[in-house]
N, C-alpha and C positions, 0 to 999 in steps of 0.2 A: 738284505740291504746292499745297495751298490756300493762299491769301494769309494766312489766319489760322493756319497751322501754327506750333506753338511749338517751341522748343527746350529746353523743361524747365529754366530756368536755376535754379541754386542757389548760395548764398553759404556758404562760398567754393567756386569751382569746383575740382574735382579734377584737371581736364584741360582744355586749350582745346578748345572745341567745333568741329567741322567746319562751316564756314559756306560751303563751296563751292556748295551747291545753292541757299541762299538768295541768294547774290550773283548766281547765274545767273537766279533767279527774278525779282529786282527790277531787273536790268540793263535790261530794256525798259519798265519802269513808271515813272510819275512819282514824284518825291520824296514826295508826299503819300501814296502807297500805302505806302512803306516805314515813314512815320510812323504810319499807321493800324495797320499790323501791329505796330510796336513797342509802341504804346499797349495793343493787345490782348494781346500776348504778356507784357509786363512789368508791366502794371497800374500800381501805385504804386511799382515798383521800378526806375524809369528817370527820368533827368533830362536836360534839354537845358543844356549848358553854353554860356554866351554871354559873350564878351569885351566887347561893346558899343563895339568898336574897328572891326573890319573889317565889311562889309556882309553876309557870309554868314550870321552868327548871327541877325541881326534878320529875315532873310528866313525861317529856320527857325521862329523865335518866331511870326511872323506866321501861317506854315502851321500851327503847332500851335494857336494861337488859333482861326483860322478853321475848322479841322477839329474843334474842340470836344474835343481830346485833353487829358486830365487829366495832362499832363506838367509838372512843376515846372520853373523855369528857375533855373539856378544861375550866380552871377557871382563871379568870384575877384577880390576887392578888395585889391590888393597895397599899398594906402596911398600908391601912387606914380603914379597915373593922371592923365590930363588932366582939367581942370575940364569939358570938353566931353563926357568919357565918363561922369562922374558926372551930368552934366545929362541925358544920354540915358537912363540907368537911370530917372531920376525921370519923364522924359517918357514912356518906354514903359510904366511902372506906370499913369500917368494915362490914356494913350491906350488900353490894352488892359484896364484895370481888373484888374491882376494884382499880385501881390507877389513881386518877385524875391529869391530866396535869396542872402544875401551870405555868402561864406566869406572870412575874413581870416586872415592868418598868425598862428602862435602868437606870435611875437615883434613887437612895436611896433617902429617904425623907431629910436626911441632905445635900445630893448633890443637890436635887432640891432647898432646902432652900437657899443654897449658890449661885446657878444660877439664881434663879427667885425671891428671897427674901422670908422671912418667911411668913407662913399662905396664900399661894397663892390662896387656895380655898376660902378664905374670900374676896379676892380682885379681882381675875379674875378666877372663876371657870371653864369657858371654856377651858382656857389654862392648868389648872390643870388636867381636864378630858383628854385632849389631850395627856398630858404627861403620865398620869397614866392608861388610859384606850383605847384611840384611836389608838396610836402608838404601844402599847403592843399587840393589837389584830392583827395589821398588821403583826407584826413579828410571832405571834402565827398561823396565817393563811398560812404562806409561804408553808408548805408542802401539803396544801389542795387545792381542787378545789371548794368546797362548804362548807358551814357551817349551822348548824340547831340552831334556836334560839326559845325562849319561848314567843315571841311576840304575843299579842293578840289584836284584834281590839277594845276591850272594855276597854283597859287600859288607853287611852287618845285620844284626838282629833287628835293628830299627827299620832296616830297608827291606826286611824279608817279606813284606805284603805290599811291595810296590806294585801298581798296576800299569799297564801300558798307557792308559789315559786316566787321570784322576784330577780331582779339584783340590785346589790349593785355597784354603780358607784365609791363609795369610795374605796372599797376593790377589785373591779374587779372580783368578785366571785357571784356565785349563793347562795341566802340565802333562807333557807327553814323556814317556820313557821307553823308546823303542827298543832298548836293550834289556829290559826288565828282566827277562827270562834267560838271558845269555849267561854263560859261565865266563870266569876270567880266562879260562883256556880258548874258548871261542873268540873272545876279543883279541887275544894275541894271535890266534890263528889268521884272523882277518888282517891285522897289522902286518904280519909277515907276508901274507899272500899278496897284498896290494902295496907294500912297501910304504906304509904310512909313517910319516915322522912322529916321533913320540919324545917325552921328556927324558933326557938322558939319565936322570936320577932313577929312573925306573931300572935301569940297568945296574944300579949299584945297591940294590937290595930294598929301595922304597917301594911301597905298594900304594900309598895314598899321600898325595903331596898338596900342601896348602902353603901357609905363611912360614917363614923361616923359624920363628920362635916357637911355633906351635907344631912342627912336624919333626919326627924323628924316625928312626928305623923301626919297623914293627917289632913290638915286644912279644908278640904270639903269632899264631898262624892267621888271626884276625887281620885282614887288610888294613883296617882303620885303627889298629892298636897303637901305632906310632903317632897318633893325632892327640893334642892336649894331654900329654902324659901327666899324671899326677892329679888330673882333675876327673870328676865324674861326668865326662863329656866326650861325645864321639861325633857331634854334628855341630855346624856352625850356626844353624837356626833357619836356613833358607828352607829346608825340606821338612821342617817341623810342623 
């Protein structure tokens, strides 16, 4: 199969495409090869989502810019992120000369407090994530047929079967994870080699960074053990 082979995506998909051959094709190729294919296949119908929290997203962003791929970057701004995260967004825009697309929830925090009650994240974090991340991503993906994420298999047990290309039932889109098989060390090696900007909280012991109220230092060796501490929850819902 040629590296530029397309799967003729359409919006909306009538059925999940068979991605088996593509996964096999790119399994032995560098992440940049999958990004090159994605840019050629989807043209302006694909976006890279970046949280500007963990290190994987900025690695992919750097690859996109270095490769000259015209793939826009989408950032879900929950209104509850760390100052260091917002600072990184601005730093990245200046460093790479790009404009990051910001997607915010339909409800402001005061509106959410009025509708759901105050401090929803303390009572029902699943509902809070739905309102501030899951639904906003649905809106952000409307112009696109596919999106790229920084998911890696080593990030958590739930992500251990991540494929390079897979179908998202929730969003009815193809989801690409070019770093699926990378280790955390490989990510940092790339960052150091290419001087990629990253969230300064990662230098303070954090390994997975989301909203301020639901992020703490990791409790164990598991990278995402500092997320939603006290709840049986390690995912916001986007990748479920």
